[in-house]
N, C-alpha and C positions, 0 to 999 in steps of 0.2 A: 328726431324720430318721435313718435307719439309717446313713448314712453317718458322721454326725456323732458316732454311739457307737462306730465302728469296725467297725460289720458291712457285709457285701459282699451286696447284693440281686442273686442271679442266677436267680431263678425266681419265678414268679405262685402266689400262693395263692389259696384259694376266697375270701378276704374281699377280695382285689385285683379278684378278677374280678367278685363282686357289686356292689362300689362302682362299677365302671366300665360295667358291663352296661348299665342304664337310660339313662346318659347317652350312651354310645357310639353306640347306636341312632340318634342324630340323624343322622348323615352318614355316608357310604361311600365308598370311593375303588374305583373298578375296578381290577381287577389291572393291566392297563396303566399306569393312572394312578401306583399304587402303585409298579410298576418303574420308571416315568420318575422320579419322585419320590427314589426310594431311590438310583438311579444319579446324579442331580444333586446330592444331598446328599453322597454319597461322593466325587466329583469336586471340589466345593467344599471341603470339609474337608480332603482332600490336597493343594489349593493354599493351604491356610493359613487359610482364614477360620473364624471363630467359628462355633459353631452357631446362634445367632440370626440372624447375616448370611446364612449358609447357606440358613436357612430362608425368609427374606424374599425370597431371590434365587429360591428354587425356588416360592415361592407365585406371585411374579409370571409364572413360566413355565406356570401353569396356564391354560387356556382359559376353564374356567367359573368365574362369580364365587363360587360356592359352595365349591369346592376352595380359592380364593385366601383366603377368610374363614376357612375352617377353619386351613389352615396358618398364617394371620396370628395365629389366636388360639393356636396351638401357641407360635409365637415369642413371643408376649407373656408366656406362660408360662415359658418358657426366661428370658427377660430379667429374670422376677419372682424368680429363683433356683432353680427347678426345673430337674432333670435332663431330658434329651430323653425318657427312658422315662416319667418319671412325668409329664411334659407331655403326651405321648400318651394315657397311661392316663387323664387327666382330661379330655381333650378330648373332642369330641363326635364323634371319629372311630370307627367300627367296624374295628378291627384284630385279626388274627390272635394268638393269645396267643405261638405261637412268634416272632412279628416283634418284639413288645416285648421278651421274654425275651432274645432276640439282643442288642437294643440295651442292655439292662441289664448283660449280661456284656461287651459291649464298653466301656461305660462305666466299670464296674468295673476292667476291665483297661487302660484308658488305649490302647484300640485302636478306637475308635470308626469310623474311617475305613475300615479294612480290614475290619471287621466289617459295614459297611454294603455293601462289595463284594460280600463272601459272601453276605450276605443277597440282593442284587441278583441274584446267580447262582443261588440258589435259586430265587427268584419266577420269573427266566426260565425255567429247566428246568420248572417246574411249569406256567406259561403254555403253554410249546411243547406239553408232554404235552397240556393241555387243548384247545388249539386243534387239533392234530392228530385227536384225537377226535371233536371238534365238524364239522371238515371232512369226516372219513371218512363221517360220519352224515348227511350232507346229500343226497347222491345217494338212497340207500336210503330216505330220508324221503320225498323228491318223488316218487319211483317209486311208493312206496305210495299217496300221495295222488292221483296221477294216475289209477292204475288203480282206486281207490277212486271217484273221480269220474265214472269211465267208466261202471262198474258202474252206479252212480245213475242217469245218464242213461239208460243202456238200459232199465234197469226201469222208469223213472218216464216216459219221453217216447217211446221207441222202439218197445217191445214193445206199449203200449196200441194204436199205430195198426195192427199186424198182427191184434190180437184182434177187430177189425171184420171184417177180410177173413176170419179163420178161423170167425167166426160165421155168415157166409152160406153158407159150405159145410157139407154133410153128411158130408164126409169124417171118419172117426175118427181123430184126432191120436194120435201118439205119445206115450207117458207124460212123456217129457222135455219136449215142448212144453207140455203141459198143466202139468207143475210151474213151468216158467219163465214161462207166462202168469199162472198163479196167484200166483207171486212178485211178479210185476210190478203186479197189480193190488192185492195186499196193499201193497205199499209206496207206490203211488199214493194208495191210501185211507187208509193208516194211518201216513203218514210221520211225522206228529207225535209218534205213539205210539211209534214206532222211536226218534225224537230223545231223548224223555223216559227211555225204558228204557236208552238209551247214555248219557246225562248221567247217570243214577242209578249205572248201573254204574260209570263214571268216577270220581264223587265217592266211591261206596262203598269202591272200590280204593283210591283216595287216604286216605280216613278210616281204613282197614285198616292201609296202610302206616305211617300217622302214630302208632299204638298201639304201644306197646313190643313187644307179641308180635308184632305184623304185620311191623315193621321188622326184628326178629331173624331171623324166617323168612325173609324177603325177601332179608336180607343172606347168611343162610345159604346159600341156595340159590344166589345169585351166587357164592360162594365155592368150592361144591363142584359144580357144575353142569359137565357135559361141554360142555354148550352154549356157554357162555362161554370155553372154553378156558384159564382160568384167568386171563383178562384181569383182571378186578376186584382179584383178589390180587396181582397182579403192580404195577399201578398204585398202589394202596394202600400197598404194602410200600417201592415205590421211594420214594414221597412222605414215608413216615415214617422210612425209612433215612439219606435225605438230610438231612433236618431234624435227626436225631440227630447225625450225623456234624458237621454245621455247628455245631452247639450244643456239642459236643464239644471242636471246634477254637477255641473261643471261652471254654473255661475252665469251662464248665458242668458240674457234676457229673451223672453218669449217671441218678441217680434223678431229679433236677429236670429233666434235659432228657427223661426220658421223659414226665413229667407235662405238659412245655409241648408236646413232640410229638404227644401225643394229641389236640390240637385239631386236627391236620391231617388226621386219621382221618374219614372218613363212614361206614364201615362197623362198626355196633355190634358184629359178632362179632371183628374187629380189635380194635377200643378196648378190650373185655374181655379179650382176649389180651395185649394191651399192659400193661393194668392188674396182671394176673396176672405178667407178666414183671417189672414195677415192685415187686411186693410180694416177689418172689423175691430180686431183688436188694438190697433192703433188709434181708431176713432173710440176706444174705451169699452168696448165688450170684452166680457170675460172669455177665457179659452173654450170651456164647453159650449157657450153659445154662438162662438165665431165657428165651431166646427161643426154643429148642428145646422146653422145657417147655410154652410157650404154644401151640405146635401150629397157629400159624397162618401162620408166616413161612416163605419158601421154605428149602429145605435148604441150597444152597449160600451164602445170605445167612448164615446159621448159622455154616457153616463159614469163612466170610471174617472172620466177627467173632470166632471163636476163635484164629484165626490173627493177628488184629490184636491181641488179649491177649496172646498169647505173645510177639508182637515189639515190643509198645507203641506200635502204630500203629492203634487202634481206630478212630478218626475216619476215617483214610484210606481203612482197608478198608470201613468202612460205607458212604462215599460211593461208592468202587469197586462196592460191591455195588447200590447204588441206580443206578449208571449201566448195570450189566448188566441188571437188572430193566427198566430204561426201554429199553433196546433190545430186550429180549425183548416188552415191551409193544407197540412199534411192528410186530415181525414177528408176532405174535399177532393183534393188529387188521387187518393186512392179510390174514392167513390168514382170518380171521373173516369180513371182507368179501368176501373170493374166494369164500366158501362161501355167504353170505347173499346177495348180490345176484344171482347167477343162481338160486339157489333162489328167491327173492323173483318174479323175472321169471318162471320157468317156472310157478309157482303162480299168479300173477295172469294169466299169457298162458291158461293153461288153463282158468280161469274165464270169461275173456271168450270162448274159443273155444267152451266149453261153452254160454254163452247164444246166442251167434249161430248154432252149428250147431243146436241145438234149434230155433230159428225156420226155419232153412233145410229142416230135416227136416219139419218141418210144412208149409212150401211146397211140398216136393216132393209130400207126401201128397195136397194139394188138386191140384196138376196132374196126378197120377195119376187122381184121381176124374174130373177134366175129360176127360182121353182115353179 
C-alpha cells in the first residue's frame, strides 16, 4: 500500500472513484444517519477506543438492519488491516468524496478523532441549510397544490352544473362566462388529454435538464437570474468554501482539496468555475486570484481568501466566508419567500375570483332577462 512505501494519500483520484463507484451504490446512509455515525465515531475515538471497536458500537446504534450490516462489513475490513478510508472506499456505502478525503487526511496526520469532529460539524451545517430550505418550501408547495385542486374541481364539477341553467335561458352570456364554461367543458371532456400533455411536458423537461446542455443552461439561469436573488450561488459557494476550509485545516493541499470539494457542488457552472480555479492554482496562481478568475464566487469570499493568504490563515477565513454566505442565504431565502408567498396567494386568488366572478356575471344576466 501507499503508506508502506512512505506515501501519504490525501486525495481521491479518478481510479479510486471508478473502482468504488459500482460497489458503493449498493447502500446509502441518509445525511442524518451519516451525521449520527460521524459524531459517535468521533466521541468513541476520543474516549480511547480503537477504530474497529468504535465501528462495532456505532453499528449497534443504527436502527435498521441494513445500516448495521454495512457498518459491520466496514469493521471487518478494518480488522483485516485496512485503514478506515480504505475500508469505506471498498464498502457498499455510497459516501461523498469529500467525506473519505477528510478521513484519509486525518489518518495520515494522526488526528482522526478531531477530523471526524470537524467532519460532523460540516455535515451538521449542510444538513441545517438543507432542512431550512425544505421547511421554507413546504407552505408555498401546499398552497399551490390546494389552489390547483380547487380550480380543477370548479372547472370539472361546479361549472357544468351551471351550464344546464344557462342553456335553458335565451339571455346572451358575457364573453367571460362563455370562456369559463368552454374551459370547464374542455377539461371535463378531455381531462385525460390534459393529463397526458402535462406528463409529457414534465418528462420532456426532466429529459432536457438531464442533458449536458440543458443542465448548463438551467444552472446558468439559477446563478444569474434576479428572481432567485442570488440564493443558489450563495448556497453552493458556502458549501464548497466550508469543505475547502475543513480540508485545508486537516492538512490537505489546496489543489487536492479543490478536486475533493468539487463533489459537494451540484451546479455545473460552479463546477466548471472550480475546475478552472484548480487549473490556475496548479499553474502557480494564488487561491484568491484563481477564485476571482473563475467569476462564480462572491467578491467578499475572494477578499477573505486573499486576507487569509496574506495572514497564513486561509482555512479559517474560508470557513468564515462560508458562515457569512450561509447567513446571507438565510436572509435571501426569507426575502424570497416573503415575495413569493404573497405573490402566489394573489395570483391564485385572482384565478379563483375570476372563475367565480364569471359565473356570477352570467347568473346576473339571466336574472336581468327574467325581470
